[in-house]
C-alpha positions in Angstrom: -46.6 -121.7 -235.2 -47.4 -119.2 -232.4 -43.9 -119.7 -231.1 -44.5 -123.3 -230.1 -42.0 -126.0 -230.7 -42.9 -129.5 -231.9 -42.6 -130.8 -228.3 -45.1 -128.3 -227.0 -47.6 -129.2 -229.7 -47.3 -132.9 -228.9 -47.9 -132.2 -225.2 -50.9 -130.0 -226.0 -52.3 -132.8 -228.3 -51.8 -135.4 -225.6 -53.5 -133.1 -223.0 -56.4 -132.5 -225.4 -56.7 -136.2 -226.0 -56.8 -136.9 -222.3 -59.3 -134.1 -221.5 -61.6 -134.5 -224.5 -61.2 -138.2 -225.1 -60.8 -139.9 -228.5 -64.5 -139.5 -229.4 -64.7 -135.7 -229.1 -61.2 -134.7 -230.1 -61.7 -134.8 -234.0 -64.8 -132.5 -233.6 -62.9 -130.1 -231.4 -59.9 -130.0 -233.9 -62.2 -129.3 -236.9 -64.1 -126.6 -235.0 -60.8 -124.9 -234.0 -59.6 -125.2 -237.7 -62.9 -123.5 -238.8 -62.4 -120.7 -236.3 -58.9 -120.1 -237.5 -60.0 -120.1 -241.1 -62.8 -117.6 -240.4 -60.4 -115.3 -238.5 -58.0 -115.3 -241.5 -60.8 -114.7 -243.9 -62.1 -111.8 -241.7 -58.6 -110.2 -241.5 -58.0 -110.6 -245.3 -61.5 -109.1 -246.0 -60.9 -106.2 -243.7 -57.5 -105.5 -245.3 -59.0 -105.6 -248.8 -61.8 -103.3 -247.8 -59.4 -100.8 -246.4 -57.2 -101.0 -249.5 -60.3 -100.4 -251.7 -61.7 -97.5 -249.6 -58.4 -95.7 -248.9 -56.5 -96.4 -252.1 -53.0 -95.0 -252.0 -53.5 -93.6 -248.5 -53.5 -97.2 -247.2 -49.9 -97.6 -248.2 -49.1 -94.4 -246.2 -50.8 -95.9 -243.2 -48.8 -99.1 -243.6 -45.4 -97.4 -243.8 -45.1 -96.6 -240.1 -46.0 -100.2 -239.3 -43.4 -101.5 -241.7 -40.9 -99.1 -240.1 -41.7 -100.5 -236.7 -41.2 -104.0 -238.0 -37.8 -103.1 -239.3 -36.9 -101.7 -235.9 -37.9 -105.0 -234.4 -35.5 -106.8 -236.7 -32.8 -104.2 -235.9 -29.3 -105.6 -235.4 -26.7 -103.1 -234.1 -23.8 -104.9 -235.7 -25.4 -104.8 -239.1 -26.3 -101.1 -238.7 -22.7 -100.2 -237.7 -21.3 -102.1 -240.7 -23.8 -100.5 -243.1 -23.4 -96.9 -241.9 -19.9 -96.6 -240.5 -17.7 -99.0 -242.5 -17.0 -98.9 -246.2 -19.0 -100.8 -248.7 -16.8 -103.9 -248.3 -18.2 -106.2 -245.6 -15.7 -106.8 -242.8 -14.0 -110.1 -242.6 -13.6 -111.7 -239.2 -10.0 -112.6 -238.4 -9.3 -116.3 -238.3 -8.9 -117.5 -234.8 -7.4 -120.9 -234.4 -9.6 -122.8 -232.0 -8.0 -126.2 -232.4 -6.6 -127.5 -229.2 -8.3 -125.0 -227.0 -10.3 -126.1 -224.0 -13.7 -124.5 -223.2 -13.2 -121.0 -221.7 -9.5 -120.9 -222.8 -8.4 -117.9 -224.9 -6.1 -118.2 -227.9 -2.6 -116.8 -227.5 -2.0 -113.2 -228.5 0.1 -112.8 -231.6 2.6 -110.0 -230.9 3.5 -109.6 -234.6 -0.1 -108.4 -235.4 0.3 -105.1 -233.4 
C-alpha cells in the first residue's frame, strides 16, 4: 500500500497514537478512510463520465498510457529472449554451487568449449 512495508505502517500508527492520543485516533482514522473512499469514487466517476462522453475514442486515449506502463515494466532480458532467440525459452546451464564459498567461482569445464 503506497510502497509502505508493514513495519512502516506500524511506526506510523504508533506515531499517530502518540500524537493524537487514544481518544482522537479512531475519529482521525475514520475521517481518513472517508477521504480515501471519496477520492476513489471521484476517480471512478470521472473515468465513467469520460468513457460515456468519448466512447471508443477513450480507448484510443488510454492506449499511449498503457504503452507507457508496459515500458515501465520493461525487462531487457525478456525482450532479447522474445525478439532475438527462437521460440524455445533458453535454459540456464546448471552451475554446481555445492562446496563453493561466497565470492568463489566454479571451475571452468574445458570439455564444454
